[in-house]
N, C-alpha and C positions, 0 to 999 in steps of 0.2 A: 905403133901397133904392137900388141903383145900376143903371143900364142900361149894360151893357158894349158895347164896339165890335162884338161879334158879335150884338148884339141881345137877348142874354139878360139876365135880371134877377138880381142878387145881393142877397141879404137877409142882414143881419148885425146885431149890436148892439155898442155901445161906450159907455164912460163919457166919451170925449173924441172927438167927431166930427171936428174938424179934425186931430188927431193921426192918427186911423185913416185919414182920406182921404189924408194925406201918406204914410202907410205903404203904402197901395195903389198910389200913384203911383211909389213907389220900387221899382226892380227889384233888391232886395237878396235874394241867394240863400237865406238862412235864412228869410225871410218867404214868398217864392215863392208869393204868393197867386193865386187864380184871377183876381181882378181885374187884378193887375199883369201877367198874361199876355194880357189883352184890353183893353189901353188904346187909345184913351182911353175914359173912362167919364163918365156924367152922373149927378149926385145927382137922383133923381126923387121921393123920398118920405122924410120924417123924421117919426117919432112919438116924443114924449118920454113916458117912463113914470115911475112913482114909485120904483121899485126896480129893481136889476139883475135880480132874479128875474122881474119882470114883463116886462122888455125881452127876456130870454131866451125866455120863453114866447111872446111876440108873434113873435119871430123863428122859432121852431119851427112856430108855427101858419101864418104867412104863407108860409114855404118850401114848404109842401104845396099851396098854392093853384095854380090854373090861371093861365096867362098872362093870360087875359081878366079873371079876378078880380083879379089884381094891377094890371092896367091900370085897372079901375074904381076901385080904391083910390087909385091915383096921381091919377086925375081927380077924386077925392072924389065920385064919382057913386054915390050910395047906392042908387039904383033899380037900376042895372046890377049893383052889388055884390050886392044881394039876389037878383037874377035869376040870376047866375052862382054863387050859393051853393046853389041848389037842384040836386039831382042831375039830370043830363041823361043820357039813354040813347040 
């Protein structure tokens, strides 16, 4: 998970983290990634998974989370993560 210069979090998955970070830092027109348009960014969370399918599923799941829930994950604060996982009305 990356925190972009605009304060928003970007969630993605990759087989090669260093290569992907380099791609985000490069303003190559054909890549034209969201992150490259909001430089600089900070790597704030990494999770290793067993398979590419697991990584993709984790990405899809985390992308739907609220900002507070993502920040609890970044902090590895399981109490907060549990709290923000409950529906709030």
